[in-house]
FIDRENMI-328570 format. One record per atom (N, C-alpha, C): z, y, x; residue in three letters. Coordinates in steps of 0.05 Angstrom, whole numbers, padded with zeros to 5 digits, always signed. Layout:
<nodes>
ZYXALA/...
</nodes>
This chain:
<nodes>
+01682+02372+01885UNK/+01707+02358+01879UNK/+01728+02368+01898UNK/+01751+02376+01886UNK/+01774+02385+01902UNK/+01794+02363+01906UNK/+01810+02365+01927UNK/+01834+02349+01930UNK/+01854+02360+01910UNK/+01859+02346+01889UNK/+01874+02357+01866UNK/+01902+02346+01865UNK/+01921+02363+01860UNK/+01948+02354+01854UNK/+01950+02349+01824UNK/+01956+02325+01816UNK/+01958+02318+01788UNK/+01987+02318+01778UNK/+01991+02334+01757UNK/+02018+02333+01744UNK/+02022+02307+01730UNK/+02047+02300+01726UNK/+02053+02275+01712UNK/+02041+02274+01684UNK/+02030+02251+01676UNK/+02019+02247+01650UNK/+02040+02234+01631UNK/+02064+02231+01641UNK/+02084+02216+01626UNK/+02094+02232+01602UNK/+02100+02217+01580UNK/+02112+02229+01557UNK/+02142+02232+01561UNK/+02154+02252+01549UNK/+02183+02256+01553UNK/+02200+02232+01545UNK/+02191+02216+01526UNK/+02207+02194+01517UNK/+02205+02169+01535UNK/+02187+02170+01555UNK/+02183+02148+01573UNK/+02191+02155+01602UNK/+02201+02136+01617UNK/+02209+02141+01644UNK/+02186+02137+01664UNK/+02164+02125+01654UNK/+02140+02121+01671UNK/+02116+02117+01653UNK/+02092+02118+01665UNK/+02067+02116+01651UNK/+02055+02088+01655UNK/+02046+02075+01634UNK/+02030+02050+01636UNK/+02007+02053+01617UNK/+01982+02051+01627UNK/+01959+02057+01612UNK/+01936+02039+01620UNK/+01920+02030+01600UNK/+01896+02015+01606UNK/+01871+02032+01600UNK/+01853+02033+01618UNK/+01828+02049+01615UNK/+01804+02030+01614UNK/+01789+02033+01593UNK/+01763+02019+01591UNK/+01742+02040+01588UNK/+01725+02043+01609UNK/+01707+02065+01612UNK/+01680+02056+01623UNK/+01659+02073+01620UNK/+01633+02067+01633UNK/+01636+02068+01664UNK/+01652+02087+01674UNK/+01655+02091+01703UNK/+01681+02107+01708UNK/+01690+02106+01733UNK/+01714+02120+01740UNK/+01706+02149+01747UNK/+01718+02168+01732UNK/+01712+02196+01737UNK/+01738+02209+01746UNK/+01741+02212+01772UNK/+01765+02225+01782UNK/+01759+02240+01809UNK/+01776+02258+01816UNK/+01774+02272+01841UNK/+01790+02259+01862UNK/+01785+02266+01887UNK/+01803+02258+01909UNK/+01829+02273+01904UNK/+01851+02259+01900UNK/+01875+02272+01889UNK/+01900+02259+01900UNK/+01922+02271+01894UNK/+01949+02261+01901UNK/+01968+02269+01880UNK/+01991+02256+01879UNK/+02012+02263+01860UNK/+02039+02252+01869UNK/+02060+02263+01858UNK/+02087+02255+01867UNK/+02094+02226+01859UNK/+02081+02216+01838UNK/+02087+02189+01829UNK/+02074+02168+01847UNK/+02087+02145+01850UNK/+02073+02122+01861UNK/+02054+02112+01840UNK/+02032+02100+01848UNK/+02012+02090+01829UNK/+02005+02061+01835UNK/+02009+02044+01815UNK/+02001+02016+01816UNK/+01975+02014+01800UNK/+01954+02005+01813UNK/+01927+02003+01800UNK/+01917+01974+01801UNK/+01912+01964+01777UNK/+01902+01936+01774UNK/+01874+01936+01763UNK/+01855+01927+01778UNK/+01827+01926+01770UNK/+01821+01900+01756UNK/+01817+01901+01730UNK/+01809+01877+01715UNK/+01778+01874+01717UNK/+01764+01896+01714UNK/+01735+01896+01717UNK/+01726+01922+01728UNK/+01715+01922+01752UNK/+01705+01946+01765UNK/+01700+01940+01795UNK/+01680+01953+01806UNK/+01675+01951+01835UNK/+01668+01979+01845UNK/+01672+01983+01871UNK/+01666+02009+01883UNK/+01678+02011+01911UNK/+01682+02036+01919UNK/+01693+02042+01945UNK/+01719+02057+01942UNK/+01739+02049+01957UNK/+01765+02062+01956UNK/+01769+02079+01981UNK/+01781+02102+01976UNK/+01789+02120+01997UNK/+01819+02125+01994UNK/+01835+02115+02012UNK/+01864+02118+02011UNK/+01873+02129+02038UNK/+01884+02154+02038UNK/+01890+02166+02064UNK/+01866+02167+02081UNK/+01867+02155+02105UNK/+01844+02154+02123UNK/+01830+02127+02122UNK/+01837+02110+02102UNK/+01825+02084+02100UNK/+01802+02084+02080UNK/+01781+02069+02087UNK/+01757+02066+02070UNK/+01752+02036+02067UNK/+01748+02027+02043UNK/+01742+01999+02038UNK/+01729+01996+02010UNK/+01723+01971+02003UNK/+01712+01965+01977UNK/+01734+01954+01959UNK/+01731+01958+01933UNK/+01750+01945+01914UNK/+01734+01929+01894UNK/+01748+01909+01882UNK/+01734+01890+01864UNK/+01753+01880+01843UNK/+01742+01867+01822UNK/+01760+01856+01801UNK/+01781+01838+01811UNK/+01805+01839+01799UNK/+01827+01822+01806UNK/+01844+01833+01829UNK/+01838+01858+01838UNK/+01853+01869+01861UNK/+01874+01888+01851UNK/+01897+01889+01865UNK/+01920+01904+01858UNK/+01928+01922+01881UNK/+01932+01948+01876UNK/+01939+01967+01897UNK/+01964+01983+01889UNK/+01980+01990+01910UNK/+02002+02009+01906UNK/+01998+02032+01925UNK/+01995+02056+01913UNK/+01991+02080+01929UNK/+02017+02097+01928UNK/+02026+02105+01952UNK/+02051+02119+01954UNK/+02051+02148+01944UNK/+02074+02159+01942UNK/+02077+02187+01932UNK/+02062+02206+01951UNK/+02046+02224+01940UNK/+02031+02245+01954UNK/+02011+02235+01974UNK/+02002+02210+01971UNK/+01980+02199+01989UNK/+01953+02205+01976UNK/+01936+02221+01989UNK/+01909+02227+01977UNK/+01893+02201+01973UNK/+01880+02198+01951UNK/+01864+02174+01946UNK/+01842+02179+01925UNK/+01823+02161+01926UNK/+01800+02162+01907UNK/+01789+02134+01905UNK/+01786+02125+01880UNK/+01771+02100+01875UNK/+01745+02108+01861UNK/+01723+02103+01874UNK/+01697+02112+01864UNK/+01679+02089+01860UNK/+01667+02086+01836UNK/+01649+02064+01830UNK/+01623+02068+01846UNK/+01609+02045+01849UNK/+01582+02046+01862UNK/+01563+02063+01845UNK/+01542+02072+01857UNK/+01524+02091+01844UNK/+01512+02081+01817UNK/+01508+02055+01815UNK/+01495+02045+01791UNK/+01513+02049+01766UNK/+01539+02052+01770UNK/+01557+02056+01748UNK/+01552+02083+01734UNK/+01540+02102+01748UNK/+01537+02128+01737UNK/+01509+02132+01724UNK/+01495+02110+01719UNK/+01469+02112+01706UNK/+01474+02112+01675UNK/+01454+02119+01660UNK/+01457+02122+01631UNK/+01457+02096+01616UNK/+01447+02074+01629UNK/+01443+02049+01614UNK/+01465+02029+01620UNK/+01488+02038+01631UNK/+01510+02020+01637UNK/+01527+02016+01612UNK/+01539+01993+01609UNK/+01556+01988+01585UNK/+01580+02006+01584UNK/+01590+02011+01560UNK/+01611+02030+01556UNK/+01638+02022+01568UNK/+01642+01996+01572UNK/+01667+01986+01584UNK/+01662+01971+01609UNK/+01645+01982+01627UNK/+01639+01970+01653UNK/+01664+01970+01671UNK/+01683+01989+01665UNK/+01708+01991+01680UNK/+01731+01984+01662UNK/+01748+01966+01671UNK/+01773+01959+01657UNK/+01795+01957+01677UNK/+01814+01976+01675UNK/+01836+01976+01695UNK/+01862+01985+01682UNK/+01884+01978+01695UNK/+01910+01986+01686UNK/+01923+02004+01707UNK/+01934+02026+01698UNK/+01947+02045+01716UNK/+01977+02047+01708UNK/+01994+02045+01728UNK/+02023+02048+01724UNK/+02032+02069+01744UNK/+02044+02091+01733UNK/+02054+02113+01750UNK/+02083+02117+01746UNK/+02098+02121+01768UNK/+02127+02125+01765UNK/+02137+02139+01790UNK/+02157+02156+01787UNK/+02169+02169+01810UNK/+02188+02149+01823UNK/+02194+02152+01849UNK/+02211+02132+01863UNK/+02238+02129+01850UNK/+02250+02151+01839UNK/+02276+02149+01828UNK/+02275+02149+01797UNK/+02256+02134+01785UNK/+02252+02135+01756UNK/+02277+02124+01742UNK/+02294+02109+01756UNK/+02319+02099+01744UNK/+02344+02115+01753UNK/+02339+02138+01764UNK/+02362+02155+01773UNK/+02362+02159+01803UNK/+02375+02180+01811UNK/+02375+02188+01840UNK/+02386+02167+01858UNK/+02405+02151+01849UNK/+02418+02131+01866UNK/+02407+02103+01863UNK/+02386+02100+01848UNK/+02374+02074+01843UNK/+02367+02060+01869UNK/+02353+02074+01887UNK/+02343+02061+01911UNK/+02365+02057+01932UNK/+02389+02069+01927UNK/+02411+02065+01946UNK/+02427+02040+01940UNK/+02422+02028+01917UNK/+02436+02003+01910UNK/+02428+01981+01929UNK/+02448+01964+01935UNK/+02443+01941+01953UNK/+02420+01923+01943UNK/+02419+01920+01916UNK/+02398+01903+01904UNK/+02371+01916+01905UNK/+02369+01941+01911UNK/+02343+01955+01911UNK/+02331+01959+01939UNK/+02343+01948+01959UNK/+02334+01954+01987UNK/+02306+01944+01992UNK/+02299+01921+01981UNK/+02271+01911+01985UNK/+02251+01929+01970UNK/+02259+01939+01947UNK/+02241+01957+01932UNK/+02238+01983+01947UNK/+02260+01993+01959UNK/+02259+02017+01975UNK/+02240+02014+01998UNK/+02241+01991+02011UNK/+02222+01986+02034UNK/+02193+01985+02024UNK/+02190+01973+02000UNK/+02163+01971+01989UNK/+02152+01999+01984UNK/+02168+02017+01973UNK/+02159+02045+01968UNK/+02152+02059+01994UNK/+02168+02054+02015UNK/+02162+02067+02041UNK/+02136+02057+02052UNK/+02131+02032+02050UNK/+02105+02021+02061UNK/+02081+02029+02044UNK/+02087+02036+02018UNK/+02065+02045+02001UNK/+02054+02072+02010UNK/+02068+02086+02028UNK/+02057+02111+02039UNK/+02034+02106+02059UNK/+02028+02080+02064UNK/+02005+02073+02080UNK/+01984+02060+02062UNK/+01990+02058+02036UNK/+01972+02045+02017UNK/+01974+02015+02020UNK/+01978+02000+01998UNK/+01981+01971+01999UNK/+01961+01958+01981UNK/+01949+01936+01990UNK/+01933+01918+01974UNK/+01947+01891+01973UNK/+01952+01880+01950UNK/+01967+01856+01948UNK/+01949+01831+01948UNK/+01961+01808+01956UNK/+01946+01783+01957UNK/+01939+01774+01929UNK/+01919+01756+01928UNK/+01911+01745+01902UNK/+01934+01729+01889UNK/+01950+01715+01906UNK/+01971+01699+01896UNK/+01992+01716+01882UNK/+02001+01738+01895UNK/+02021+01754+01882UNK/+02010+01770+01859UNK/+01985+01777+01860UNK/+01972+01790+01837UNK/+01972+01772+01813UNK/+01967+01747+01817UNK/+01968+01727+01795UNK/+01996+01726+01783UNK/+02016+01728+01800UNK/+02044+01726+01790UNK/+02052+01750+01772UNK/+02040+01773+01777UNK/+02048+01797+01762UNK/+02028+01803+01740UNK/+02007+01788+01738UNK/+01986+01794+01718UNK/+01997+01798+01690UNK/+02012+01778+01680UNK/+02022+01780+01653UNK/+02043+01802+01650UNK/+02059+01807+01670UNK/+02078+01829+01669UNK/+02064+01856+01666UNK/+02042+01859+01681UNK/+02028+01884+01680UNK/+02016+01889+01652UNK/+02003+01868+01641UNK/+01991+01871+01615UNK/+02013+01874+01594UNK/+02036+01862+01598UNK/+02058+01864+01579UNK/+02069+01892+01577UNK/+02067+01908+01599UNK/+02077+01935+01598UNK/+02062+01952+01577UNK/+02037+01945+01572UNK/+02021+01962+01554UNK/+02031+01961+01525UNK/+02045+01940+01518UNK/+02055+01938+01491UNK/+02085+01940+01488UNK/+02099+01938+01511UNK/+02128+01938+01511UNK/+02139+01966+01503UNK/+02163+01966+01492UNK/+02176+01991+01485UNK/+02206+01989+01493UNK/+02219+02011+01495UNK/+02248+02012+01501UNK/+02254+01999+01528UNK/+02277+01985+01529UNK/+02285+01973+01554UNK/+02266+01951+01565UNK/+02251+01939+01546UNK/+02232+01919+01555UNK/+02212+01930+01575UNK/+02204+01956+01572UNK/+02186+01968+01591UNK/+02198+01969+01619UNK/+02223+01978+01620UNK/+02237+01981+01646UNK/+02241+01954+01659UNK/+02249+01934+01643UNK/+02253+01908+01653UNK/+02227+01896+01664UNK/+02205+01901+01649UNK/+02179+01892+01658UNK/+02171+01904+01685UNK/+02174+01930+01688UNK/+02167+01943+01713UNK/+02185+01933+01736UNK/+02211+01930+01731UNK/+02229+01919+01751UNK/+02221+01891+01760UNK/+02212+01875+01741UNK/+02202+01848+01748UNK/+02178+01849+01766UNK/+02160+01868+01760UNK/+02136+01871+01777UNK/+02144+01880+01805UNK/+02161+01900+01807UNK/+02169+01911+01833UNK/+02184+01890+01849UNK/+02201+01874+01835UNK/+02216+01853+01849UNK/+02197+01833+01861UNK/+02177+01824+01846UNK/+02158+01805+01857UNK/+02142+01816+01880UNK/+02133+01841+01877UNK/+02117+01854+01898UNK/+02132+01859+01923UNK/+02159+01862+01921UNK/+02175+01869+01945UNK/+02184+01845+01961UNK/+02179+01821+01951UNK/+02188+01797+01965UNK/+02167+01787+01985UNK/+02174+01785+02010UNK/+02156+01775+02030UNK/+02134+01794+02038UNK/+02115+01784+02054UNK/+02092+01800+02064UNK/+02068+01792+02047UNK/+02068+01800+02021UNK/+02047+01792+02003UNK/+02025+01814+02001UNK/+02023+01830+02021UNK/+02004+01853+02020UNK/+01994+01859+02047UNK/+01973+01876+02048UNK/+01964+01887+02073UNK/+01964+01917+02070UNK/+01971+01931+02092UNK/+01971+01960+02092UNK/+01942+01970+02097UNK/+01935+01991+02083UNK/+01907+02001+02085UNK/+01904+02022+02107UNK/+01924+02038+02112UNK/+01922+02059+02133UNK/+01937+02050+02158UNK/+01929+02060+02181UNK/+01942+02053+02206UNK/+01968+02068+02210UNK/+01973+02088+02194UNK/+01998+02104+02196UNK/+02002+02118+02169UNK/+02026+02128+02166UNK/+02033+02142+02141UNK/+02018+02169+02140UNK/+02003+02173+02118UNK/+01988+02197+02114UNK/+01994+02208+02086UNK/+02010+02228+02084UNK/+02016+02241+02059UNK/+02005+02269+02058UNK/+02002+02280+02035UNK/+01988+02306+02032UNK/+02007+02329+02037UNK/+02000+02346+02056UNK/+02014+02371+02060UNK/+01994+02393+02063UNK/+01973+02392+02046UNK/+01951+02411+02047UNK/+01959+02437+02034UNK/+01949+02459+02046UNK/+01951+02485+02033UNK/+01929+02486+02011UNK/+01930+02506+01994UNK/+01910+02508+01973UNK/+01882+02509+01984UNK/+01877+02525+02005UNK/+01850+02527+02016UNK/+01841+02501+02028UNK/+01860+02486+02040UNK/+01852+02460+02052UNK/+01846+02440+02030UNK/+01859+02441+02007UNK/+01853+02423+01986UNK/+01824+02426+01977UNK/+01815+02451+01974UNK/+01788+02457+01967UNK/+01768+02448+01988UNK/+01775+02454+02013UNK/+01757+02447+02036UNK/+01753+02417+02038UNK/+01775+02402+02040UNK/+01773+02373+02043UNK/+01759+02361+02018UNK/+01765+02372+01995UNK/+01752+02361+01971UNK/+01722+02364+01972UNK/+01713+02388+01981UNK/+01684+02392+01984UNK/+01671+02373+02004UNK/+01685+02368+02026UNK/+01674+02351+02047UNK/+01673+02322+02037UNK/+01695+02312+02026UNK/+01696+02285+02016UNK/+01674+02280+01995UNK/+01672+02299+01976UNK/+01651+02297+01955UNK/+01623+02295+01967UNK/+01617+02312+01986UNK/+01591+02313+01998UNK/+01585+02286+02012UNK/+01604+02275+02027UNK/+01600+02251+02042UNK/+01596+02227+02023UNK/+01612+02225+02002UNK/+01611+02203+01984UNK/+01585+02203+01967UNK/+01573+02227+01964UNK/+01549+02229+01947UNK/+01524+02229+01964UNK/+01526+02233+01990UNK/+01502+02236+02007UNK/+01501+02218+02032UNK/+01519+02199+02033UNK/+01521+02182+02057UNK/+01496+02167+02064UNK/+01479+02162+02043UNK/+01455+02146+02048UNK/+01431+02163+02058UNK/+01437+02189+02061UNK/+01416+02207+02072UNK/+01424+02216+02100UNK/+01405+02230+02113UNK/+01411+02241+02139UNK/+01430+02264+02136UNK/+01453+02264+02150UNK/+01473+02285+02148UNK/+01477+02297+02176UNK/+01474+02323+02178UNK/+01478+02337+02203UNK/+01506+02349+02203UNK/+01518+02349+02227UNK/+01545+02360+02230UNK/+01546+02389+02221UNK/+01525+02405+02229UNK/+01524+02433+02221UNK/+01526+02437+02191UNK/+01513+02418+02176UNK/+01512+02420+02147UNK/+01539+02416+02135UNK/+01554+02396+02145UNK/+01581+02391+02134UNK/+01600+02413+02143UNK/+01598+02422+02167UNK/+01615+02444+02177UNK/+01612+02469+02160UNK/+01587+02474+02151UNK/+01582+02497+02135UNK/+01595+02495+02107UNK/+01595+02470+02097UNK/+01609+02465+02071UNK/+01639+02472+02074UNK/+01650+02466+02097UNK/+01678+02472+02102UNK/+01683+02501+02111UNK/+01661+02517+02114UNK/+01663+02544+02123UNK/+01675+02546+02151UNK/+01666+02528+02169UNK/+01677+02527+02196UNK/+01654+02522+02216UNK/+01659+02529+02241UNK/+01639+02522+02262UNK/+01641+02492+02266UNK/+01620+02480+02277UNK/+01620+02451+02282UNK/+01644+02442+02299UNK/+01650+02456+02321UNK/+01672+02448+02338UNK/+01699+02450+02324UNK/+01702+02472+02309UNK/+01728+02475+02295UNK/+01730+02454+02273UNK/+01708+02448+02260UNK/+01708+02428+02238UNK/+01716+02400+02250UNK/+01705+02393+02272UNK/+01711+02367+02284UNK/+01740+02364+02291UNK/+01752+02386+02302UNK/+01781+02385+02308UNK/+01797+02383+02283UNK/+01789+02399+02263UNK/+01804+02399+02237UNK/+01802+02372+02223UNK/+01778+02360+02223UNK/+01774+02334+02209UNK/+01790+02312+02223UNK/+01790+02312+02249UNK/+01805+02291+02264UNK/+01835+02294+02259UNK/+01844+02319+02258UNK/+01873+02323+02253UNK/+01881+02314+02225UNK/+01864+02318+02206UNK/+01870+02311+02178UNK/+01866+02281+02171UNK/+01846+02269+02183UNK/+01840+02241+02176UNK/+01847+02221+02197UNK/+01853+02231+02222UNK/+01860+02214+02245UNK/+01835+02198+02253UNK/+01812+02207+02245UNK/+01787+02194+02253UNK/+01767+02216+02259UNK/+01748+02210+02276UNK/+01726+02230+02281UNK/+01708+02231+02256UNK/+01693+02253+02254UNK/+01675+02255+02231UNK/+01655+02233+02231UNK/+01644+02226+02254UNK/+01623+02205+02256UNK/+01635+02178+02248UNK/+01659+02173+02257UNK/+01672+02147+02251UNK/+01676+02145+02221UNK/+01686+02166+02208UNK/+01692+02166+02180UNK/+01666+02162+02164UNK/+01645+02176+02171UNK/+01619+02174+02157UNK/+01608+02146+02161UNK/+01609+02135+02185UNK/+01599+02108+02190UNK/+01614+02087+02173UNK/+01640+02091+02169UNK/+01655+02072+02153UNK/+01646+02073+02124UNK/+01641+02096+02113UNK/+01630+02098+02086UNK/+01604+02083+02084UNK/+01587+02088+02103UNK/+01560+02075+02103UNK/+01563+02044+02106UNK/+01581+02035+02123UNK/+01583+02007+02128UNK/+01595+01992+02104UNK/+01614+02005+02090UNK/+01625+01993+02066UNK/+01604+01989+02044UNK/+01586+02009+02043UNK/+01563+02007+02024UNK/+01545+01984+02033UNK/+01540+01982+02059UNK/+01523+01961+02070UNK/+01535+01933+02063UNK/+01561+01930+02065UNK/+01574+01905+02058UNK/+01568+01897+02029UNK/+01569+01917+02011UNK/+01562+01912+01983UNK/+01534+01902+01980UNK/+01515+01915+01994UNK/+01487+01907+01992UNK/+01482+01880+02004UNK/+01496+01873+02025UNK/+01493+01847+02038UNK/+01503+01825+02019UNK/+01525+01830+02006UNK/+01537+01810+01988UNK/+01518+01805+01964UNK/+01506+01826+01955UNK/+01487+01823+01932UNK/+01463+01806+01939UNK/+01456+01806+01965UNK/+01435+01788+01975UNK/+01407+01794+01966UNK/+01402+01818+01957UNK/+01375+01824+01946UNK/+01358+01839+01966UNK/+01369+01846+01990UNK/+01354+01861+02010UNK/+01355+01848+02037UNK/+01334+01852+02053UNK/+01335+01844+02081UNK/+01354+01862+02096UNK/+01364+01853+02119UNK/+01383+01868+02134UNK/+01372+01895+02142UNK/+01347+01896+02150UNK/+01334+01921+02157UNK/+01334+01941+02134UNK/+01329+01931+02110UNK/+01329+01949+02087UNK/+01357+01959+02081UNK/+01377+01941+02083UNK/+01405+01949+02080UNK/+01412+01971+02099UNK/+01403+01968+02124UNK/+01408+01988+02145UNK/+01399+02016+02136UNK/+01375+02018+02127UNK/+01364+02045+02120UNK/+01375+02055+02093UNK/+01380+02036+02075UNK/+01391+02044+02049UNK/+01420+02055+02052UNK/+01433+02047+02074UNK/+01461+02056+02078UNK/+01463+02081+02095UNK/+01440+02092+02104UNK/+01440+02118+02118UNK/+01437+02116+02148UNK/+01433+02092+02159UNK/+01429+02089+02188UNK/+01399+02092+02194UNK/+01394+02103+02218UNK/+01366+02109+02225UNK/+01354+02087+02241UNK/+01370+02071+02255UNK/+01359+02049+02271UNK/+01375+02023+02266UNK/+01361+02001+02267UNK/+01373+01975+02263UNK/+01393+01969+02286UNK/+01386+01977+02310UNK/+01404+01972+02333UNK/+01431+01985+02329UNK/+01431+02011+02321UNK/+01456+02025+02317UNK/+01471+02013+02294UNK/+01457+02005+02273UNK/+01470+01993+02249UNK/+01484+01967+02257UNK/+01471+01950+02272UNK/+01483+01925+02281UNK/+01507+01929+02298UNK/+01505+01949+02316UNK/+01527+01955+02334UNK/+01551+01965+02319UNK/+01547+01984+02301UNK/+01569+01996+02286UNK/+01581+01975+02267UNK/+01564+01958+02255UNK/+01574+01937+02237UNK/+01592+01918+02252UNK/+01583+01909+02276UNK/+01599+01890+02292UNK/+01626+01903+02300UNK/+01626+01929+02306UNK/+01650+01942+02315UNK/+01671+01943+02292UNK/+01662+01949+02268UNK/+01680+01951+02245UNK/+01688+01924+02234UNK/+01668+01907+02229UNK/+01673+01882+02215UNK/+01678+01858+02233UNK/+01674+01862+02259UNK/+01679+01841+02279UNK/+01660+01817+02277UNK/+01639+01820+02261UNK/+01618+01801+02259UNK/+01592+01816+02255UNK/+01569+01803+02260UNK/+01543+01815+02255UNK/+01537+01815+02225UNK/+01518+01831+02216UNK/+01511+01830+02187UNK/+01503+01802+02177UNK/+01487+01788+02193UNK/+01479+01761+02185UNK/+01503+01742+02184UNK/+01522+01744+02203UNK/+01546+01728+02202UNK/+01564+01735+02178UNK/+01564+01761+02171UNK/+01579+01770+02148UNK/+01569+01756+02123UNK/+01542+01756+02119UNK/+01531+01743+02096UNK/+01536+01713+02096UNK/+01535+01700+02119UNK/+01540+01671+02121UNK/+01569+01665+02112UNK/+01588+01681+02123UNK/+01616+01677+02116UNK/+01621+01681+02086UNK/+01608+01701+02074UNK/+01611+01706+02046UNK/+01600+01682+02029UNK/+01576+01673+02037UNK/+01564+01650+02022UNK/+01581+01625+02025UNK/+01593+01621+02049UNK/+01610+01598+02053UNK/+01635+01599+02036UNK/+01646+01624+02033UNK/+01669+01628+02016UNK/+01662+01622+01987UNK/+01638+01630+01978UNK/+01630+01625+01951UNK/+01627+01595+01946UNK/+01616+01581+01966UNK/+01612+01552+01963UNK/+01638+01536+01962UNK/+01659+01548+01974UNK/+01685+01535+01975UNK/+01701+01538+01949UNK/+01692+01556+01931UNK/+01707+01560+01907UNK/+01703+01538+01887UNK/
</nodes>
């Protein structure tokens, strides 16, 4: 998988793209594009990679990804089996360039909050459940709207999303793509290998060879590009998978540890506490308490 630059999918007669996808699984590369992308998951779970951020995504979640920010939403492994339903994934994608209403649109006094929203989207945004509920009907309405109704619908969505602090940023800093062609291929190969093999033993030499670099050069390169060490990045992928297994509640903590690619329970517990601020058992307790409160 390469880090791919995607050309606009928009039709000439439309100023932006609004599309609903019902699929067995999400099939996409780690990619970026000039358009901002609003992604609403109606039905789907998996791991998200936005800039240098790694986390899980679930139904009912809404994200805004900024222009030229590398990202990938990848379903969990069971989605790619042959016996999964044809519409296991249901999501809505809205893509638009920042100036879809003209070069001076964001300079208008009335557009200042939307301009700030677009700037913060360069760190990746996940919106609260409350604000997602408010825009739900507007998002679905875009799929059938035509003419000015489409533009008014999108403006209503952006207006609601831009009011207040109804979101959390995913990345610790702005990370946009300025990769050369060779780097696109290199990072794509690395990200693909890690997402497909995180549950196995992975040696630094092995990953460096995929990038056609020495281990020391690869570590420097990876830290510069992701703002995280290779080990930290890999551990985050493994720990997000561990969170999924813990929530499902079908495995003992020791089994989750080894299924997620860790070699020792001690290291797993330490790394989990560092990232999640709670132990694995405390994480399960908090999740079960949250379920009981619903």
